[in-house]
C-alpha positions, -999 to +999 in steps of 0.1 A: -447-009-694-467+009-667-468-023-647-430-026-649-427+010-637-449+001-607-425-028-599-393-008-604-402+022-583-409+003-551-376-017-556-358+016-560-373+030-528-364-001-509-328+000-522-325+036-512-338+029-477-314+000-473-285+021-485-294+048-461-297+024-432-264+008-440-247+042-441-260+052-406-253+018-392-217+021-403-215+055-386-228+041-354-206+010-355-177+014-330-144-003-339-131-027-312-097-017-298-066-036-308-041-032-279-005-043-285-002-073-261+034-082-271+054-090-239+025-092-215+020-122-193-003-149-207-029-143-180-032-106-189-034-113-226-061-139-220-082-116-199-080-087-223-088-109-253-117-125-235-131-091-226-128-080-263-144-112-276-176-109-255-184-072-262-219-067-277-219-035-298-250-021-283-245-031-246-230-003-225-220-025-196-199-047-220-179-016-232-175-004-196-161-038-185-137-039-214-126-003-206-119-014-170-099-043-182-079-022-206-073+005-180-060-021-155-036-034-181-022+001-188-039+007-222-053+041-213-061+055-248-080+023-257-097+024-224-108+060-228-124+052-262-144+023-246-155+045-216-166+070-241-186+044-260-202+031-228-213+066-218-226+072-253-248+041-251-259+049-216-255+087-211-273+088-177-250+063-158-230+084-133-204+056-127-196+054-164-190+091-164-168+089-133-146+062-147-143+080-180-133+112-162-106+094-142-092+078-174-092+112-191-073+127-162-048+098-164-040+107-201-037+145-193-071+157-208-080+177-177-106+199-192-125+169-206-120+151-173-135+180-153-165+180-176-172+143-170-167+146-133-193+174-132-216+154-154-213+124-129-222+148-100-253+161-120-264+125-127-263+117-089-229+100-084-228+083-049-196+102-040-197+137-054-170+148-030-146+124-047-154+140-081-148+174-067-115+163-052-102+150-085-113+183-102-091+200-076-062+177-085-067+185-122-065+222-114-033+217-094-017+199-123-023+230-144-012+254-118-046+269-111-043+272-074-075+292-068-096+267-088-080+239-069-087+256-035-124+260-044-127+224-055-109+211-023-131+233-001-162+218-017-149+183-010-135+191+025-154+162+041-125+142+027-093+142+048-072+141+017-088+173+005-082+191+038-046+180+035-044+196+001-060+228+015-034+228+043-006+227+018-021+255-002-025+276+030+011+270+039+021+282+004+000+313+008+015+319+043-019+315+059-004+296+088-034+299+112-057+282+088-031+256+079-025+248+116-062+245+123-066+220+094-036+199+104-045+197+140-080+185+130-064+159+107-040+146+133-070+136+155-084+116+127-051+101+113-026+099+142-002+078+120-001+102+091+036+111+085+027+139+061+005+157+087+033+158+113+057+170+087+035+199+076+029+208+113+067+210+116+068+233+085+042+256+100+060+257+134+092+266+116+076+295+097+061+307+130+095+306+147+084+279+172+116+258+173+104+235+201+072+226+183+091+222+150+116+197+165+088+178+183+067+174+151+097+164+131+105+138+157+071+123+154+072+125+116+105+107+116+092+079+139+064+070+114+083+078+082+099+053+058+132+071+064+134+060+101+116+026+095+142+017+070+138-019+061+105-022+080+083-018+049+052-039+042+052-073+027+029-059-001+055-033-010+083-060-012+061-082-034+053-053-057+089-043-061+102-078-067+074-088-090+081-058-112+117-069-115+107-105-122+079-096-147+051-114-128+033-085-111-001-092-126-002-128-116+010-121-081-015-094-076-044-115-089-033-145-069-031-125-037-066-112-043-079-147-049-063-160-017-084-136+003-115-155-009-115-192+003-140-202-024-115-193-051-085-212-037-086-238-065-081-210-091-050-196-076-025-223-088-039-219-123-034-181-122+002-185-108+012-210-134-006-194-164+026-184-181+039-215-198+077-219-198+082-195-169+114-202-150+113-212-114+104-182-093+106-180-054+078-155-051+054-178-071+065-208-051+059-189-019+023-182-031+018-218-041+028-228-005-001-206+006-024-228-016-009-259+000-017-244+034-053-235+024-057-271+012-042-284+045-015-302+025+013-297+051+037-321+035+036-303+002+039-269+020+070-279+039+087-294+008+080-263-012+092-239+015+124-259+020+130-257-017+126-219-017+151-216+011+176-241-005+175-223-039+170-187-030+182-183+006+167-177+040+152-147+056+130-142+087+098-145+068+107-178+051+122-194+083+091-184+102+067-199+077+087-232+074+093-233+112+056-231+120+048-256+093+072-280+109+056-274+143+023-283+128+039-316+119+052-320+155+088-317+142+099-295+171+136-302+167+138-288+132+114-260+140+136-249+170+167-248+148+149-227+122+135-203+148+169-198+163+183-189+129+153-168+119+152-144+149+187-132+138+176-126+102+154-095+107+147-082+072+123-062+051+092-057+072+094-091+090+096-079+126+062-094+133+074-128+121+105-125+143+082-116+173+061-147+166+093-169+164+105-154+196+073-164+213+074-200+200+111-204+207+107-190+242+081-217+250+103-244+235+132-233+257+111-231+288+097-266+281+133-278+278+141-261+312+165-235+297+151-204+315+181-181+309+179-187+271+141-183+272+144-149+289+170-136+264+148-146+235+116-132+251+136-099+257+144-097+220+107-102+212+096-075+236+122-051+222+108-057+187+072-051+200+084-018+214+098-007+180+065-016+163+045+003+189+069+033+184+062+032+147+025+034+155+031+063+179+018+042+208+046+058+229+035+047+264+030+011+253+064+012+235+080+024+267+064-005+286+076-030+261+112-017+263+109-019+301+098-056+299+127-063+276+152-048+301+136-067+330+143-100+312+178-089+299+193-056+309+226-062+291+216-046+257+225-009+251+199-007+224+170-015+248+181+012+272+185+037+244+150+031+230+135+032+265+152+066+270+139+077+236+104+068+244+105+085+278+120+116+260+091+117+236+067+114+265+084+143+282+097+122+311+132+138+309+146+125+342+137+089+333+150+094+298+184+107+312+187+076+335+180+053+306+206+070+283+231+068+312+225+030+315+229+027+277+263+045+278+275+022+306+270-007+282+282+012+252+302+043+260+304+052+223+267+051+215+265+084+196+228+088+196+226+083+234+253+109+238+235+134+216+201+129+232+215+131+268+233+163+258+201+177+245+183+169+277+210+186+298+209+218+277+171+221+275+142+205+293+120+207+262+143+202+233+137+170+213+161+162+185+145+160+151+164+130+139+156+099+160+184+073+158+182+042+138+182+010+158+215-004+169+220-039+155 
């Protein structure tokens, strides 16, 4: 009996130890997230499922990678739980804390976000100023202006923090401080529309009408309002891809196209969604794959199909035209260029400029100098508008002058030469250019308005630059 007792007691102890271990193990086990992937593209679903399937319960980097994947897919709550798990497994990793803090901010948990940003700084994060900037943004979201100001001041090596400080200073009517910050920023970021706009606001509050008008003029030149359809190719792709439900594949494919070693993967990414209907954006991307593989025949056929099915614009005609030129098919290329230069659309002015250059050379080669000059003039005019957007005013004025030397019959060229000279302060030259514009188009309202402004004041610059005359 005593021997049996000696056998039972150790077994009981072992069983108790196992039960205790299992209890604590279950407490430490972290349940994998189960995001609702219904309606997501196949490629997105596959990447998220792959990230979930390879997670090792005790490896922080696996949890962090899964969190990044979920966050990129818009699953913020699930991503936050995974970032928390990664930081629990490796509490001294500053980047884990930083990403966790950013995710917490995205779901509105600003206090917890601030705590993790500060923890990332304490752990030696490589960009502590970025952490402080986001702490400032969290404070702004909650209306804590003083806390935000302290945070932005501590991260003032960042231009974006100084811009926030300038806006806070304007709100507090500290115009001297705001003006100093903005004038410093304009030297670093001469194309920043927001900086010019805020300088105009400061000038208005100071009662300096001339400076207000001038800053608004420069702000309008670089703003989306004046540029109208001249927005970037990336923005167009993003908007259309959202409408067509293919955003993720387009973004990933564009990233892959920047890396030549990954070209062979791009077609698989684009075509990952089985049963997808024909899509002009995806076909356009596939034509880039053809180009990277030097398959000119396939590229031409694909681009022709896109135009036949979905219509022509300057971007598509330029791509197909230059592809045909590469095949020595100059006749078809010339016809496309002739059409394309009249289809200026959606951020494609550079494509039109390129087509003008190619068509000018083809016309010169054919001996048609008059036509070549007209086309070259249109190209120089578009170069001038691009330079004006970039606030390269002297260069823009030179481009408009070259356009007029080649073809002086266009009112729009004279108007924008006058506008450039006006922005440069050359009011006599501006007045002459506006007069030439009105000879060619007596009803050009913007030329009339700007010439009237010049005659009434030698320093007044209207705050609403005209849109281009088409």
